[in-house]
C-alpha atoms as a printed R data frame, in Angstrom:
    type eleno elety resid chain resno      x      y       z
1   ATOM     1    CA   UNK     A     1  0.000  0.000   0.000
2   ATOM     2    CA   UNK     A     2  2.790  2.414   0.922
3   ATOM     3    CA   UNK     A     3  4.527  1.542  -2.368
4   ATOM     4    CA   UNK     A     4  1.445  2.672  -4.300
5   ATOM     5    CA   UNK     A     5  1.168  5.858  -2.234
6   ATOM     6    CA   UNK     A     6  4.813  6.756  -2.965
7   ATOM     7    CA   UNK     A     7  4.359  5.983  -6.652
8   ATOM     8    CA   UNK     A     8  1.197  8.093  -6.755
9   ATOM     9    CA   UNK     A     9  2.744 11.057  -4.961
10  ATOM    10    CA   UNK     A    10  6.267 11.109  -6.426
11  ATOM    11    CA   UNK     A    11  6.522  9.137  -9.666
12  ATOM    12    CA   UNK     A    12  3.061  9.233 -11.247
13  ATOM    13    CA   UNK     A    13  2.933 13.065 -11.616
14  ATOM    14    CA   UNK     A    14  6.119 12.949 -13.683
15  ATOM    15    CA   UNK     A    15  4.844 10.190 -15.963
16  ATOM    16    CA   UNK     A    16  1.454 11.866 -16.400
17  ATOM    17    CA   UNK     A    17  3.092 15.011 -17.751
18  ATOM    18    CA   UNK     A    18  5.397 12.864 -19.917
19  ATOM    19    CA   UNK     A    19  2.307 11.130 -21.272
20  ATOM    20    CA   UNK     A    20  0.606 14.463 -21.959
21  ATOM    21    CA   UNK     A    21  3.693 15.596 -23.895
22  ATOM    22    CA   UNK     A    22  3.620 12.343 -25.872
23  ATOM    23    CA   UNK     A    23 -0.001 12.926 -26.908
24  ATOM    24    CA   UNK     A    24  0.628 16.605 -27.648
25  ATOM    25    CA   UNK     A    25  3.547 15.716 -29.911
26  ATOM    26    CA   UNK     A    26  1.473 13.160 -31.833
27  ATOM    27    CA   UNK     A    27 -1.386 15.605 -32.380
28  ATOM    28    CA   UNK     A    28  0.361 18.915 -33.029
29  ATOM    29    CA   UNK     A    29  3.993 18.109 -33.973
30  ATOM    30    CA   UNK     A    30  5.468 21.146 -32.129
31  ATOM    31    CA   UNK     A    31  8.819 22.756 -32.839
32  ATOM    32    CA   UNK     A    32 10.761 20.657 -30.378
33  ATOM    33    CA   UNK     A    33 14.007 22.566 -30.824
34  ATOM    34    CA   UNK     A    34 12.373 25.930 -30.137
35  ATOM    35    CA   UNK     A    35 10.692 24.722 -26.926
36  ATOM    36    CA   UNK     A    36 13.959 23.209 -25.713
37  ATOM    37    CA   UNK     A    37 15.965 26.347 -26.490
38  ATOM    38    CA   UNK     A    38 13.411 28.555 -24.718
39  ATOM    39    CA   UNK     A    39 13.523 26.395 -21.606
40  ATOM    40    CA   UNK     A    40 17.316 26.037 -21.517
41  ATOM    41    CA   UNK     A    41 18.068 29.707 -22.261
42  ATOM    42    CA   UNK     A    42 15.339 31.420 -20.208
43  ATOM    43    CA   UNK     A    43 13.360 29.325 -17.741
44  ATOM    44    CA   UNK     A    44 16.040 26.919 -16.442
45  ATOM    45    CA   UNK     A    45 18.691 29.640 -15.821
46  ATOM    46    CA   UNK     A    46 16.088 31.790 -14.009
47  ATOM    47    CA   UNK     A    47 15.078 28.776 -11.904
48  ATOM    48    CA   UNK     A    48 18.702 28.049 -10.979
49  ATOM    49    CA   UNK     A    49 19.441 31.688 -10.128
50  ATOM    50    CA   UNK     A    50 16.247 32.210  -8.117
51  ATOM    51    CA   UNK     A    51 16.608 28.977  -6.101
52  ATOM    52    CA   UNK     A    52 20.264 29.490  -5.233
53  ATOM    53    CA   UNK     A    53 19.872 33.169  -4.301
54  ATOM    54    CA   UNK     A    54 16.881 32.413  -2.056
55  ATOM    55    CA   UNK     A    55 18.886 29.850  -0.111
56  ATOM    56    CA   UNK     A    56 22.049 32.040  -0.099
57  ATOM    57    CA   UNK     A    57 24.193 29.280  -1.606
58  ATOM    58    CA   UNK     A    58 27.942 29.993  -1.632
59  ATOM    59    CA   UNK     A    59 31.062 28.250  -2.937
60  ATOM    60    CA   UNK     A    60 31.578 26.614   0.450
61  ATOM    61    CA   UNK     A    61 28.357 24.634   0.055
62  ATOM    62    CA   UNK     A    62 29.470 23.173  -3.281
63  ATOM    63    CA   UNK     A    63 32.424 21.187  -1.935
64  ATOM    64    CA   UNK     A    64 30.704 17.912  -1.072
65  ATOM    65    CA   UNK     A    65 28.267 17.899  -4.043
66  ATOM    66    CA   UNK     A    66 31.153 18.299  -6.510
67  ATOM    67    CA   UNK     A    67 33.297 15.705  -4.702
68  ATOM    68    CA   UNK     A    68 30.367 13.275  -4.628
69  ATOM    69    CA   UNK     A    69 29.745 13.913  -8.332
70  ATOM    70    CA   UNK     A    70 33.359 13.183  -9.228
71  ATOM    71    CA   UNK     A    71 33.537  9.956  -7.199
72  ATOM    72    CA   UNK     A    72 30.187  8.606  -8.400
73  ATOM    73    CA   UNK     A    73 30.732  9.496 -12.061
74  ATOM    74    CA   UNK     A    74 34.232  8.006 -12.167
75  ATOM    75    CA   UNK     A    75 33.066  4.856 -10.384
76  ATOM    76    CA   UNK     A    76 30.142  4.312 -12.748
77  ATOM    77    CA   UNK     A    77 32.294  4.944 -15.815
78  ATOM    78    CA   UNK     A    78 34.856  2.357 -14.682
79  ATOM    79    CA   UNK     A    79 32.152 -0.262 -14.028
80  ATOM    80    CA   UNK     A    80 30.507  0.432 -17.406
81  ATOM    81    CA   UNK     A    81 33.881  0.195 -19.161
82  ATOM    82    CA   UNK     A    82 34.520 -3.224 -17.552
83  ATOM    83    CA   UNK     A    83 31.053 -4.421 -18.639
84  ATOM    84    CA   UNK     A    84 31.730 -3.252 -22.195
85  ATOM    85    CA   UNK     A    85 34.996 -5.193 -22.223
86  ATOM    86    CA   UNK     A    86 33.262 -8.339 -20.951
87  ATOM    87    CA   UNK     A    87 30.594 -7.995 -23.656
88  ATOM    88    CA   UNK     A    88 33.285 -7.377 -26.293
89  ATOM    89    CA   UNK     A    89 31.484 -4.221 -27.375
90  ATOM    90    CA   UNK     A    90 32.738 -2.122 -30.263
91  ATOM    91    CA   UNK     A    91 33.935  1.420 -29.652
92  ATOM    92    CA   UNK     A    92 30.568  3.053 -30.357
93  ATOM    93    CA   UNK     A    93 28.643  0.529 -28.250
94  ATOM    94    CA   UNK     A    94 31.156  0.958 -25.409
95  ATOM    95    CA   UNK     A    95 30.717  4.739 -25.439
96  ATOM    96    CA   UNK     A    96 26.916  4.434 -25.445
97  ATOM    97    CA   UNK     A    97 27.024  2.008 -22.523
98  ATOM    98    CA   UNK     A    98 29.294  4.339 -20.535
99  ATOM    99    CA   UNK     A    99 27.137  7.391 -21.307
100 ATOM   100    CA   UNK     A   100 23.900  5.644 -20.329
101 ATOM   101    CA   UNK     A   101 25.390  4.300 -17.097
102 ATOM   102    CA   UNK     A   102 27.203  7.375 -15.800
103 ATOM   103    CA   UNK     A   103 25.366 10.427 -17.192
104 ATOM   104    CA   UNK     A   104 22.236 11.109 -15.134
105 ATOM   105    CA   UNK     A   105 19.009 12.942 -15.957
106 ATOM   106    CA   UNK     A   106 19.249 15.164 -12.876
107 ATOM   107    CA   UNK     A   107 17.367 17.958 -14.678
108 ATOM   108    CA   UNK     A   108 14.309 16.971 -16.723
109 ATOM   109    CA   UNK     A   109 13.551 14.002 -14.456
110 ATOM   110    CA   UNK     A   110 15.533 14.564 -11.261
111 ATOM   111    CA   UNK     A   111 14.411 18.098 -10.368
112 ATOM   112    CA   UNK     A   112 10.668 17.442 -10.783
113 ATOM   113    CA   UNK     A   113 10.978 14.135  -8.920
114 ATOM   114    CA   UNK     A   114 12.592 15.855  -5.926
115 ATOM   115    CA   UNK     A   115  9.949 18.594  -5.972
116 ATOM   116    CA   UNK     A   116  7.073 16.082  -5.942
117 ATOM   117    CA   UNK     A   117  8.762 13.906  -3.296
118 ATOM   118    CA   UNK     A   118 10.218 16.427  -0.827
119 ATOM   119    CA   UNK     A   119  8.554 19.718  -1.750
120 ATOM   120    CA   UNK     A   120  9.952 23.213  -2.117
121 ATOM   121    CA   UNK     A   121 12.191 22.809   0.955
122 ATOM   122    CA   UNK     A   122 14.467 20.520  -1.075
123 ATOM   123    CA   UNK     A   123 14.830 22.854  -4.086
124 ATOM   124    CA   UNK     A   124 18.147 24.407  -3.035
125 ATOM   125    CA   UNK     A   125 19.760 21.011  -2.356
126 ATOM   126    CA   UNK     A   126 18.481 19.549  -5.629
127 ATOM   127    CA   UNK     A   127 19.788 22.580  -7.526
128 ATOM   128    CA   UNK     A   128 23.273 22.073  -6.031
129 ATOM   129    CA   UNK     A   129 23.422 18.487  -7.266
130 ATOM   130    CA   UNK     A   130 21.814 19.497 -10.552
131 ATOM   131    CA   UNK     A   131 24.652 21.972 -11.130
132 ATOM   132    CA   UNK     A   132 27.336 19.518  -9.975
133 ATOM   133    CA   UNK     A   133 26.177 16.698 -12.263
134 ATOM   134    CA   UNK     A   134 25.814 19.018 -15.229
135 ATOM   135    CA   UNK     A   135 29.600 19.445 -15.141
136 ATOM   136    CA   UNK     A   136 30.323 15.949 -16.570
137 ATOM   137    CA   UNK     A   137 27.321 16.246 -18.895
138 ATOM   138    CA   UNK     A   138 28.845 19.344 -20.473
139 ATOM   139    CA   UNK     A   139 32.481 18.237 -20.401
140 ATOM   140    CA   UNK     A   140 33.237 14.515 -20.017
141 ATOM   141    CA   UNK     A   141 30.287 13.422 -22.155
142 ATOM   142    CA   UNK     A   142 31.444 15.671 -24.999
143 ATOM   143    CA   UNK     A   143 35.075 14.588 -24.617
144 ATOM   144    CA   UNK     A   144 34.224 10.870 -24.719
145 ATOM   145    CA   UNK     A   145 31.771 11.211 -27.610
146 ATOM   146    CA   UNK     A   146 33.888 13.525 -29.734
147 ATOM   147    CA   UNK     A   147 36.309 12.138 -32.294
148 ATOM   148    CA   UNK     A   148 38.541 15.206 -32.149
149 ATOM   149    CA   UNK     A   149 39.159 15.385 -28.363
150 ATOM   150    CA   UNK     A   150 39.947 19.116 -28.413
151 ATOM   151    CA   UNK     A   151 39.752 20.724 -24.968
152 ATOM   152    CA   UNK     A   152 39.252 24.151 -26.566
153 ATOM   153    CA   UNK     A   153 36.019 23.012 -28.213
154 ATOM   154    CA   UNK     A   154 34.777 21.530 -24.940
155 ATOM   155    CA   UNK     A   155 35.352 24.852 -23.159
156 ATOM   156    CA   UNK     A   156 33.482 26.649 -25.941
157 ATOM   157    CA   UNK     A   157 30.488 24.355 -25.437
158 ATOM   158    CA   UNK     A   158 30.484 25.017 -21.699
159 ATOM   159    CA   UNK     A   159 30.583 28.765 -22.356
160 ATOM   160    CA   UNK     A   160 27.438 28.480 -24.481
161 ATOM   161    CA   UNK     A   161 25.309 27.168 -21.602
162 ATOM   162    CA   UNK     A   162 23.217 29.952 -19.931
163 ATOM   163    CA   UNK     A   163 22.723 27.839 -16.796
164 ATOM   164    CA   UNK     A   164 26.462 28.142 -16.145
165 ATOM   165    CA   UNK     A   165 26.231 31.949 -16.097
166 ATOM   166    CA   UNK     A   166 23.114 31.875 -13.919
167 ATOM   167    CA   UNK     A   167 24.978 29.682 -11.465
168 ATOM   168    CA   UNK     A   168 28.019 31.978 -11.353
169 ATOM   169    CA   UNK     A   169 25.854 35.114 -11.012
170 ATOM   170    CA   UNK     A   170 23.853 33.579  -8.162
171 ATOM   171    CA   UNK     A   171 27.081 32.806  -6.286
172 ATOM   172    CA   UNK     A   172 28.264 36.394  -6.721
173 ATOM   173    CA   UNK     A   173 24.935 37.808  -5.508
174 ATOM   174    CA   UNK     A   174 24.816 35.454  -2.504
175 ATOM   175    CA   UNK     A   175 28.495 35.869  -1.605
176 ATOM   176    CA   UNK     A   176 28.318 39.666  -1.708
177 ATOM   177    CA   UNK     A   177 24.871 39.932  -0.144
178 ATOM   178    CA   UNK     A   178 23.443 41.957  -3.040
179 ATOM   179    CA   UNK     A   179 19.691 42.551  -2.482
180 ATOM   180    CA   UNK     A   180 17.224 41.683  -5.256
181 ATOM   181    CA   UNK     A   181 14.504 44.346  -5.791
182 ATOM   182    CA   UNK     A   182 11.031 43.041  -4.956
183 ATOM   183    CA   UNK     A   183  9.520 43.387  -8.505
184 ATOM   184    CA   UNK     A   184 12.471 41.492 -10.002
185 ATOM   185    CA   UNK     A   185 12.299 38.842  -7.300
186 ATOM   186    CA   UNK     A   186  8.591 38.235  -7.977
187 ATOM   187    CA   UNK     A   187  9.188 38.008 -11.729
188 ATOM   188    CA   UNK     A   188 12.024 35.523 -11.252
189 ATOM   189    CA   UNK     A   189  9.908 33.414  -8.923
190 ATOM   190    CA   UNK     A   190  7.019 33.316 -11.402
191 ATOM   191    CA   UNK     A   191  9.288 32.256 -14.272
192 ATOM   192    CA   UNK     A   192 10.946 29.678 -12.033
193 ATOM   193    CA   UNK     A   193  7.595 28.059 -11.221
194 ATOM   194    CA   UNK     A   194  7.101 27.250 -14.913
195 ATOM   195    CA   UNK     A   195 10.445 25.457 -15.190
196 ATOM   196    CA   UNK     A   196  9.551 22.156 -13.495
197 ATOM   197    CA   UNK     A   197  6.573 21.287 -15.760
198 ATOM   198    CA   UNK     A   198  8.480 22.482 -18.834
199 ATOM   199    CA   UNK     A   199 11.422 20.196 -18.059
200 ATOM   200    CA   UNK     A   200  9.137 17.171 -17.764
201 ATOM   201    CA   UNK     A   201  7.251 18.160 -20.920
202 ATOM   202    CA   UNK     A   202 10.496 18.330 -22.887
203 ATOM   203    CA   UNK     A   203 11.428 14.886 -21.567
204 ATOM   204    CA   UNK     A   204  8.130 13.551 -22.920
205 ATOM   205    CA   UNK     A   205  8.703 15.184 -26.304
206 ATOM   206    CA   UNK     A   206 12.175 13.660 -26.504
207 ATOM   207    CA   UNK     A   207 10.991 10.169 -25.571
208 ATOM   208    CA   UNK     A   208  8.423 10.137 -28.404
209 ATOM   209    CA   UNK     A   209 11.331 10.187 -30.865
210 ATOM   210    CA   UNK     A   210 12.966  7.051 -29.460
211 ATOM   211    CA   UNK     A   211 12.478  3.531 -30.816
212 ATOM   212    CA   UNK     A   212 13.332  0.323 -28.960
213 ATOM   213    CA   UNK     A   213 15.266 -2.382 -30.865
214 ATOM   214    CA   UNK     A   214 15.648 -5.837 -29.307
215 ATOM   215    CA   UNK     A   215 19.093 -6.426 -30.832
216 ATOM   216    CA   UNK     A   216 20.476 -3.886 -28.337
217 ATOM   217    CA   UNK     A   217 19.244 -5.886 -25.351
218 ATOM   218    CA   UNK     A   218 22.627 -7.276 -24.280
219 ATOM   219    CA   UNK     A   219 23.934 -3.722 -23.852
220 ATOM   220    CA   UNK     A   220 20.709 -2.220 -22.480
221 ATOM   221    CA   UNK     A   221 20.360 -4.651 -19.567
222 ATOM   222    CA   UNK     A   222 23.747 -3.941 -17.899
223 ATOM   223    CA   UNK     A   223 23.428 -0.193 -18.528
224 ATOM   224    CA   UNK     A   224 19.983 -0.051 -16.895
225 ATOM   225    CA   UNK     A   225 21.129 -2.186 -13.944
226 ATOM   226    CA   UNK     A   226 24.126  0.083 -13.366
227 ATOM   227    CA   UNK     A   227 22.014  3.238 -13.683
228 ATOM   228    CA   UNK     A   228 19.017  2.224 -11.573
229 ATOM   229    CA   UNK     A   229 20.337 -0.399  -9.134
230 ATOM   230    CA   UNK     A   230 24.093 -0.104  -8.673
231 ATOM   231    CA   UNK     A   231 24.238  3.708  -8.768
232 ATOM   232    CA   UNK     A   232 22.032  4.277  -5.675
233 ATOM   233    CA   UNK     A   233 23.985  1.634  -3.733
234 ATOM   234    CA   UNK     A   234 27.275  3.370  -4.548
235 ATOM   235    CA   UNK     A   235 25.727  6.757  -3.721
236 ATOM   236    CA   UNK     A   236 24.602  5.554  -0.290
237 ATOM   237    CA   UNK     A   237 28.092  4.227   0.424
238 ATOM   238    CA   UNK     A   238 29.748  7.464  -0.687
239 ATOM   239    CA   UNK     A   239 27.495  9.582   1.522
240 ATOM   240    CA   UNK     A   240 28.277  7.342   4.488
241 ATOM   241    CA   UNK     A   241 31.992  7.999   3.905
242 ATOM   242    CA   UNK     A   242 31.452 11.731   3.306
243 ATOM   243    CA   UNK     A   243 29.340 12.057   6.448
244 ATOM   244    CA   UNK     A   244 26.291 13.516   4.694
245 ATOM   245    CA   UNK     A   245 22.961 12.668   6.339
246 ATOM   246    CA   UNK     A   246 19.350 13.837   6.519
247 ATOM   247    CA   UNK     A   247 17.489 15.614   3.752
248 ATOM   248    CA   UNK     A   248 20.601 16.348   1.669
249 ATOM   249    CA   UNK     A   249 21.526 12.667   1.515
250 ATOM   250    CA   UNK     A   250 17.987 11.568   0.620
251 ATOM   251    CA   UNK     A   251 17.579 14.236  -2.059
252 ATOM   252    CA   UNK     A   252 20.965 13.556  -3.658
253 ATOM   253    CA   UNK     A   253 20.584  9.764  -3.655
254 ATOM   254    CA   UNK     A   254 17.116  9.911  -5.239
255 ATOM   255    CA   UNK     A   255 18.090 12.584  -7.755
256 ATOM   256    CA   UNK     A   256 21.240 10.768  -8.867
257 ATOM   257    CA   UNK     A   257 19.291  7.508  -9.213
258 ATOM   258    CA   UNK     A   258 17.235  9.033 -12.024
259 ATOM   259    CA   UNK     A   259 17.275  7.513 -15.534
260 ATOM   260    CA   UNK     A   260 20.001  8.008 -18.133
261 ATOM   261    CA   UNK     A   261 20.444 11.602 -19.323
262 ATOM   262    CA   UNK     A   262 19.201 12.773 -22.706
263 ATOM   263    CA   UNK     A   263 21.944 15.301 -23.478
264 ATOM   264    CA   UNK     A   264 24.553 12.641 -24.415
265 ATOM   265    CA   UNK     A   265 22.102 11.447 -27.075
266 ATOM   266    CA   UNK     A   266 22.608 14.776 -28.850
267 ATOM   267    CA   UNK     A   267 26.364 14.131 -28.791
268 ATOM   268    CA   UNK     A   268 25.890 10.535 -29.987
269 ATOM   269    CA   UNK     A   269 23.867 11.783 -32.962
270 ATOM   270    CA   UNK     A   270 26.407 14.478 -33.774
271 ATOM   271    CA   UNK     A   271 29.438 12.185 -33.559
272 ATOM   272    CA   UNK     A   272 27.665  9.019 -34.808
273 ATOM   273    CA   UNK     A   273 28.270  7.011 -31.624
274 ATOM   274    CA   UNK     A   274 25.501  4.344 -31.844
275 ATOM   275    CA   UNK     A   275 22.682  6.833 -31.119
276 ATOM   276    CA   UNK     A   276 19.967  4.183 -31.594
277 ATOM   277    CA   UNK     A   277 21.462  2.069 -28.810
278 ATOM   278    CA   UNK     A   278 21.796  5.030 -26.448
279 ATOM   279    CA   UNK     A   279 18.245  6.190 -27.226
280 ATOM   280    CA   UNK     A   280 16.822  2.724 -26.510
281 ATOM   281    CA   UNK     A   281 18.726  2.548 -23.218
282 ATOM   282    CA   UNK     A   282 17.431  5.976 -22.180
283 ATOM   283    CA   UNK     A   283 13.861  4.886 -22.932
284 ATOM   284    CA   UNK     A   284 14.190  1.636 -20.944
285 ATOM   285    CA   UNK     A   285 15.851  3.307 -17.954
286 ATOM   286    CA   UNK     A   286 13.146  5.990 -17.902
287 ATOM   287    CA   UNK     A   287 10.284  3.487 -17.964
288 ATOM   288    CA   UNK     A   288 11.824  1.134 -15.383
289 ATOM   289    CA   UNK     A   289 12.785  4.017 -13.072
290 ATOM   290    CA   UNK     A   290  9.123  4.224 -12.086
291 ATOM   291    CA   UNK     A   291  9.660  0.985 -10.160
292 ATOM   292    CA   UNK     A   292 13.246  1.429  -8.941
293 ATOM   293    CA   UNK     A   293 12.765  4.990  -7.683
294 ATOM   294    CA   UNK     A   294  9.561  4.099  -5.846
295 ATOM   295    CA   UNK     A   295 11.387  1.365  -3.934
296 ATOM   296    CA   UNK     A   296 14.324  3.698  -3.265
297 ATOM   297    CA   UNK     A   297 12.114  6.468  -1.865
298 ATOM   298    CA   UNK     A   298 10.353  3.880   0.314
299 ATOM   299    CA   UNK     A   299 13.719  2.620   1.606
300 ATOM   300    CA   UNK     A   300 14.949  6.121   2.494
301 ATOM   301    CA   UNK     A   301 11.846  6.990   4.520
C-alpha cells in the first residue's frame, strides 16, 4: 500500500506530464528545438538563479556535491567500461554504454521528482546536485563522444550554456549579499515556477522520438542495472563515507538515481556514436525508473 502511495505522490505526476507531452507531440507536432531552447536559455537559468539566491548558496556549500559527483561518475564509468569489455562491445557501443550508465538525468527528471517527493524545501539542495552533475554532462560526455578530443572546443560548449552563467551570477549575488529588488524577485519566482513542468514536458517530447530495438538488449540490460540499481547503492556508500545525512543525503541519492540523461544522445547523434542504442537505453531506464525509484524512496523513509 505504501509503495502505491509513494508511486502516486512522487513518480506518477512525472509520468502523467510525460504522457501528456507524448499525446501533444502526436497531435500537433510542435517545434521541439524551439521549446527546448526557450527552456534552456530562459526558464532553467532563471530557476537556478532564483533557487540558489533564495537559499544564499555559496562556494563553500558546493564542496561535497562536486566531490560526490566526481567519485560517483568516475566509479560508474569504470564499471561500465569493464562491462563493455566483458561484452566485447565495439567502440561506439562501449561509449553508449558508458554514457547511459554514468550520465544522469538530474534535470528533466531529477528536479521534478525531488519537488514532488520532498517539496519546495528541497529545491536548493536539488539545484546544487543538478549543477554539480551538469559538469560531466557538459564536459566529459562531450570529450568521450567527440572524435577530435579538443579541450578548446569543450570549453566553448560550456561557455554556451546559460545555466552556467546563472549559477556563477547567483554565487556572486549570494556571496556579496546583493539585495534583489522586490519586482524582479517576484518576476524571477514566477518564471521559475514554470520550469519544473516544462522540463518534464520536454522529456516527454524527446521520448516520443525514441524507438526500442531488441538487438540492443545485451547492452541495455547492464546499462539499466548500473544506472538504476548499482548507482544508488554506490551513492549511499559514498554519503556514508562523506558524512552527509538527513534531507541532503535523501535528495541527492534519489536525484542521482534518475534515468540516463538525454543530453549525451545529442552528442551521440552528432558524432555518430551508436545513437539508436543510447536512445533505446534511455527509454528503458526511464520506464523502469518508475519501479526502482519508488522502492528507493520507500527505503529512504
